[in-house]
N, CA and C of each residue as an Amber inpcrd file, in Angstrom:
protein
   345
  15.9900000  83.5280000 -22.6520000  14.6400000  83.2710000 -22.2020000
  14.2930000  81.8210000 -22.5130000  13.2630000  81.3670000 -21.8620000
  12.7110000  80.0500000 -22.1750000  11.4420000  80.2410000 -22.9840000
  11.2850000  79.4160000 -23.9890000  10.0280000  79.4010000 -24.7260000
   9.3710000  78.0600000 -24.4040000   8.1260000  78.1460000 -23.9220000
   7.3910000  76.9610000 -23.4980000   6.0850000  76.8850000 -24.2560000
   5.7910000  75.7110000 -24.7770000   4.5510000  75.5050000 -25.5270000
   3.5750000  74.7160000 -24.6700000   2.4230000  75.3350000 -24.3940000
   1.3570000  74.6730000 -23.6420000   0.2060000  74.3790000 -24.5960000
  -0.3260000  73.2200000 -24.5170000  -1.4910000  72.7770000 -25.2920000
  -1.2720000  72.7940000 -26.8040000  -0.0250000  72.8690000 -27.2500000
   0.2940000  72.7760000 -28.6710000   1.6940000  72.1640000 -28.7890000
   1.8820000  71.3500000 -29.8020000   3.1780000  70.7220000 -30.0270000
   3.6650000  71.0920000 -31.4180000   4.6930000  71.9110000 -31.5110000
   5.2020000  72.2730000 -32.8260000   5.9420000  71.1090000 -33.4810000
   5.7640000  70.9780000 -34.7740000   6.4600000  69.9530000 -35.5570000
   6.9840000  70.6100000 -36.8240000   7.8000000  69.8780000 -37.5670000
   8.3180000  70.3930000 -38.8330000   7.1840000  70.5970000 -39.8310000
   6.1760000  69.7340000 -39.7800000   5.0390000  69.8580000 -40.6890000
   4.0400000  70.9170000 -40.2430000   3.9840000  71.1810000 -38.9400000
   3.0400000  72.1480000 -38.3950000   3.7440000  73.0480000 -37.3710000
   4.5930000  74.0040000 -37.8510000   5.3130000  74.8750000 -36.9170000
   4.3720000  75.8500000 -36.2180000   4.7950000  76.3220000 -35.0600000
   4.0060000  77.2590000 -34.2680000   4.6300000  78.6470000 -34.3970000
   3.7920000  79.6320000 -34.7320000   4.2510000  81.0140000 -34.8560000
   4.1860000  81.6710000 -33.4880000   5.3200000  82.2620000 -33.0750000
   5.4200000  82.9350000 -31.7840000   5.8230000  84.3840000 -32.0550000
   5.1290000  85.3100000 -31.3950000   5.3980000  86.7350000 -31.5560000
   6.1190000  87.2560000 -30.3130000   7.1550000  88.0680000 -30.5430000
   7.9550000  88.6480000 -29.4670000   7.9350000  90.1640000 -29.5690000
   8.0640000  90.8240000 -28.4270000   8.2550000  92.2740000 -28.4050000
   9.7550000  92.5140000 -28.5070000  10.1480000  93.2850000 -29.5130000
  11.5610000  93.5820000 -29.7500000  11.7530000  95.0900000 -29.6420000
  12.0310000  95.5560000 -28.4450000  12.2320000  96.9870000 -28.2240000
  13.4790000  97.4670000 -28.9530000  13.5130000  98.7390000 -29.2790000
  14.6430000  99.3930000 -29.9490000  14.8720000  98.8820000 -31.3660000
  13.8850000  98.2950000 -31.9850000  14.0170000  97.8250000 -33.3600000
  13.7670000  99.0020000 -34.3050000  14.6770000  99.2100000 -35.2510000
  14.5230000 100.2750000 -36.2300000  14.3890000  99.6450000 -37.6190000
  14.2410000 100.4860000 -38.6370000  14.1200000  99.9800000 -40.0030000
  15.4160000  99.3360000 -40.4870000  16.5290000  99.6930000 -39.8660000
  17.8220000  99.1780000 -40.2840000  18.2690000  97.9790000 -39.4470000
  17.4120000  97.4770000 -38.5760000  17.7730000  96.3630000 -37.7030000
  16.9050000  95.1510000 -38.0160000  17.5580000  94.0120000 -38.1770000
  16.8830000  92.7270000 -38.3600000  16.9440000  91.9910000 -37.0250000
  15.8090000  91.4790000 -36.5610000  15.7760000  90.7270000 -35.3170000
  15.4850000  89.2710000 -35.6550000  16.4190000  88.3910000 -35.3000000
  16.2560000  86.9560000 -35.4910000  16.2360000  86.2890000 -34.1260000
  15.9890000  84.9900000 -34.1060000  15.8790000  84.2650000 -32.8500000
  16.9170000  83.1510000 -32.8270000  17.7590000  83.1480000 -31.8040000
  18.6930000  82.0570000 -31.5590000  17.9510000  81.0580000 -30.6840000
  17.8170000  79.8340000 -31.1680000  16.9510000  78.8440000 -30.5260000
  17.6910000  77.5220000 -30.4060000  17.6120000  76.9040000 -29.2270000
  18.1890000  75.5760000 -29.0690000  17.1140000  74.5490000 -29.3620000
  17.1710000  74.0060000 -30.5600000  16.2070000  73.0000000 -30.9880000
  16.5700000  71.6720000 -30.3380000  15.6250000  71.0280000 -29.6390000
  15.9190000  69.7460000 -29.0070000  16.3290000  68.6620000 -30.0100000
  15.9520000  68.8210000 -31.2710000  16.2690000  67.8140000 -32.2840000
  17.5480000  68.1300000 -33.0550000  17.8260000  69.4140000 -33.3280000
  18.9190000  69.7890000 -34.2140000  20.0390000  70.5810000 -33.5530000
  19.8880000  70.9990000 -32.3220000  20.8940000  71.8370000 -31.6750000
  20.5980000  73.3080000 -31.9220000  21.6260000  74.1550000 -31.8610000
  21.4410000  75.6040000 -32.0000000  21.0770000  75.9710000 -33.4270000
  20.0670000  76.8280000 -33.5620000  19.6000000  77.3010000 -34.8630000
  19.2890000  78.7920000 -34.7650000  19.3810000  79.4810000 -35.8920000
  18.9450000  80.8690000 -35.9730000  17.6780000  80.8880000 -36.8220000
  16.5670000  81.2470000 -36.1880000  15.2840000  81.3310000 -36.8870000
  15.1140000  82.7560000 -37.3910000  14.7310000  82.8840000 -38.6460000
  14.5720000  84.2150000 -39.2370000  13.3390000  84.8910000 -38.6580000
  13.5510000  86.1060000 -38.1620000  12.4530000  86.8850000 -37.6080000
  11.6840000  87.6100000 -38.6990000  10.3910000  87.6910000 -38.5270000
   9.5090000  88.3940000 -39.4640000   8.9510000  89.6180000 -38.7520000
   9.2850000  90.8120000 -39.2480000   8.8300000  92.0380000 -38.6050000
   7.3240000  92.1850000 -38.8050000   6.5980000  92.3520000 -37.6850000
   5.1420000  92.4830000 -37.7220000   4.7260000  93.9380000 -37.5460000
   5.4080000  94.6180000 -36.6250000   5.1120000  96.0300000 -36.3700000
   6.4050000  96.7150000 -35.9420000   6.2950000  97.9510000 -35.4550000
   7.4820000  98.7000000 -35.0590000   8.2650000  98.0430000 -33.9250000
   7.5940000  97.2560000 -33.0910000   8.2900000  96.6240000 -31.9770000
   7.9330000  95.1500000 -31.7940000   7.4680000  94.5000000 -32.8520000
   7.1340000  93.0760000 -32.7560000   7.7650000  92.3010000 -33.9000000
   8.2070000  91.0970000 -33.5570000   8.8000000  90.1880000 -34.5300000
   8.2490000  88.7880000 -34.2480000   8.0690000  88.0080000 -35.3010000
   7.5310000  86.6590000 -35.1460000   8.4860000  85.6510000 -35.7770000
   8.4380000  84.4240000 -35.2860000   9.2380000  83.3370000 -35.8420000
   8.4500000  82.0440000 -35.7170000   8.7730000  81.0940000 -36.5740000
   8.1030000  79.7950000 -36.5710000   9.0020000  78.7640000 -35.9090000
   8.4840000  78.1440000 -34.8500000   9.2110000  77.1220000 -34.1010000
   8.7270000  75.7470000 -34.5420000   9.6730000  74.8400000 -34.8030000
   9.3350000  73.5230000 -35.3300000   9.6450000  72.3860000 -34.3680000
  10.0100000  72.7300000 -33.1340000  10.3060000  71.6980000 -32.1430000
   9.8170000  72.1800000 -30.7820000  10.0900000  71.4130000 -29.7490000
   9.5380000  71.6760000 -28.4340000  10.1300000  72.8480000 -27.6780000
   9.7370000  72.9470000 -26.4260000  10.1590000  74.0150000 -25.5270000
  11.6700000  73.9680000 -25.3120000  12.2710000  75.1560000 -25.2260000
  13.7110000  75.2350000 -25.0310000  14.1070000  76.6750000 -24.7260000
  15.4020000  76.9360000 -24.7230000  15.9070000  78.2880000 -24.4970000
  16.0650000  79.0110000 -25.8290000  15.9290000  80.3370000 -25.7780000
  16.0720000  81.1470000 -26.9830000  16.5080000  82.5410000 -26.5850000
  16.9860000  83.3020000 -27.5740000  17.3950000  84.6910000 -27.3550000
  17.1350000  85.4690000 -28.6340000  16.8160000  86.7420000 -28.4890000
  16.6420000  87.6100000 -29.6480000  18.0030000  88.1240000 -30.0790000
  18.2480000  88.1370000 -31.3880000  19.4930000  88.6240000 -31.9560000
  19.1880000  89.8910000 -32.7420000  19.7790000  90.9980000 -32.3510000
  19.6220000  92.2620000 -33.0700000  20.8710000  92.4500000 -33.9380000
  20.6880000  92.6790000 -35.2380000  21.8280000  92.9540000 -36.1090000
  21.4160000  93.9480000 -37.1790000  22.4030000  94.7010000 -37.6560000
  22.1210000  95.6640000 -38.7170000  21.8580000  94.9250000 -40.0150000
  20.8890000  95.3940000 -40.7740000  20.6230000  94.7940000 -42.0750000
  21.8290000  95.0190000 -42.9580000  22.1530000  94.0340000 -43.7440000
  23.3200000  94.1250000 -44.6060000  24.5940000  93.6680000 -43.9360000
  24.5520000  93.4230000 -42.6230000  25.7370000  92.9210000 -41.9270000
  25.9680000  91.4810000 -42.3410000  27.2210000  91.1110000 -42.4900000
  27.5330000  89.7590000 -42.9060000  27.2680000  88.7850000 -41.7710000
  26.7630000  87.6210000 -42.1320000  26.4560000  86.5930000 -41.1550000
  27.2300000  85.3400000 -41.5360000  27.8320000  84.6920000 -40.5590000
  28.5090000  83.4370000 -40.8120000  29.9260000  83.5740000 -41.3310000
  30.4920000  84.7520000 -41.3120000  31.8820000  84.9290000 -41.7200000
  32.7390000  85.0300000 -40.4830000  34.0150000  84.7860000 -40.6450000
  34.9010000  84.8950000 -39.4830000  35.3540000  86.3370000 -39.3680000
  34.8200000  87.0210000 -38.3950000  35.1740000  88.3970000 -38.1270000
  35.7820000  88.4820000 -36.7420000  36.5890000  89.4910000 -36.5230000
  37.2180000  89.6770000 -35.2200000  36.2780000  90.4660000 -34.3300000
  35.9880000  89.9080000 -33.1730000  35.1360000  90.5800000 -32.2090000
  35.8720000  91.7740000 -31.6240000  35.2040000  92.9230000 -31.4550000
  35.8990000  94.0840000 -30.9090000  36.3330000  93.9130000 -29.4650000
  35.7120000  93.0040000 -28.7160000  36.0970000  92.8430000 -27.3160000
  37.0070000  91.6440000 -27.0960000  36.9080000  90.6160000 -27.9160000
  37.7140000  89.4250000 -27.6940000  38.6680000  89.1650000 -28.8420000
  38.7960000  90.1080000 -29.7440000  39.6150000  89.9090000 -30.9300000
  41.1040000  89.9860000 -30.6370000  41.8770000  89.8150000 -31.6820000
  43.3230000  89.8460000 -31.5700000  43.7730000  91.2810000 -31.3300000
  44.5540000  91.4610000 -30.3010000  45.0580000  92.7840000 -29.9740000
  46.4920000  92.9080000 -30.4760000  46.8880000  94.1160000 -30.7390000
  48.2460000  94.3670000 -31.1910000  49.2200000  94.0390000 -30.0720000
  50.3150000  93.3720000 -30.4050000  51.2810000  92.9650000 -29.3730000
  52.4660000  93.9030000 -29.2650000  52.5790000  94.8850000 -30.1400000
  53.7590000  95.7430000 -30.0880000  53.8540000  96.5550000 -28.8080000
  52.7520000  97.0750000 -28.1960000  52.9260000  97.8010000 -26.9230000
  53.4940000  96.9110000 -25.8200000  53.0940000  95.6480000 -25.8030000
  53.6130000  94.7230000 -24.7950000  55.0800000  94.4280000 -25.0670000
  55.4350000  94.2530000 -26.3410000  56.8300000  93.9760000 -26.6960000
  57.7330000  95.1470000 -26.3300000  57.2970000  96.3720000 -26.6220000
  58.0960000  97.5550000 -26.2800000  58.2590000  97.6570000 -24.7680000
  57.1950000  97.4130000 -24.0190000  57.2740000  97.4610000 -22.5500000
  58.2310000  96.3980000 -22.0290000  58.1640000  95.2030000 -22.5880000
  59.0500000  94.1240000 -22.1480000  60.5070000  94.4820000 -22.4150000
  60.8020000  95.0180000 -23.5930000  62.1790000  95.4120000 -23.9190000
  62.6670000  96.4980000 -22.9640000  61.8000000  97.4590000 -22.6510000
  62.1690000  98.5340000 -21.7300000  62.5250000  97.9770000 -20.3600000
  61.6670000  97.1060000 -19.8090000  61.9050000  96.5930000 -18.4650000
  63.1080000  95.6510000 -18.4140000  63.3230000  94.8610000 -19.4640000
  64.5030000  93.9970000 -19.5060000  65.7660000  94.8640000 -19.5640000
  65.7410000  95.8910000 -20.4100000  66.9010000  96.7920000 -20.5100000
  67.1630000  97.4900000 -19.1840000  66.0960000  97.9550000 -18.5290000
  66.2410000  98.6190000 -17.2300000  66.8080000  97.6540000 -16.1950000
  66.3640000  96.4140000 -16.2190000  66.8710000  95.4100000 -15.2800000
  68.3420000  95.1200000 -15.4960000  68.7500000  95.0130000 -16.7700000
  70.1640000  94.7710000 -17.0740000  71.0010000  95.9600000 -16.6340000
  70.5140000  97.1760000 -16.9090000  71.2250000  98.3850000 -16.4970000
  71.3620000  98.4370000 -14.9720000  70.2890000  98.1580000 -14.2450000
  70.3190000  98.1940000 -12.7800000  71.2680000  97.1320000 -12.2410000
  71.2770000  95.9370000 -12.8290000  72.1760000  94.8740000 -12.3930000
  73.6350000  95.2750000 -12.6490000  73.9180000  95.8710000 -13.8000000
  75.2640000  96.3450000 -14.1450000  75.7420000  97.3980000 -13.1590000
  74.8590000  98.3590000 -12.8350000  75.2230000  99.4320000 -11.8950000
  75.4810000  98.8640000 -10.4950000  74.6870000  97.8730000 -10.0840000
  74.8580000  97.3280000  -8.7420000  76.1360000  96.5070000  -8.6360000
  76.6190000  95.9170000  -9.6980000  77.8630000  95.1410000  -9.6810000
  79.0820000  96.0690000  -9.6500000  78.9640000  97.2670000 -10.2380000
  80.0720000  98.2360000 -10.2440000  80.2750000  98.8520000  -8.8830000
  79.2220000  98.9940000  -8.1380000  79.3200000  99.7030000  -6.8660000
  79.9050000  98.8840000  -5.7770000
């Protein structure tokens, strides 16, 4: 999403509090804001739970893009973890398949030379 500030300019000395609706937020979920700060680059702003479906954060720079981040409380942040969709996959099934097809190819070539 884009966050746009009209008639107010957030600064480090005078940040602007913005409230967001965060659907599906439970007691075990922390909602933070990923924000592209025009001055500092990408930042994660800590979300402050206001109600069952609202979270607020303080912005210290101008209008930019942002996204809500939903994570379980107690989950580690900033560590190198393997993503379940893009992580390292086991290579043994591919190796076994390759050995099978190479062996089959050698066998087929051997049989065709005998005939």
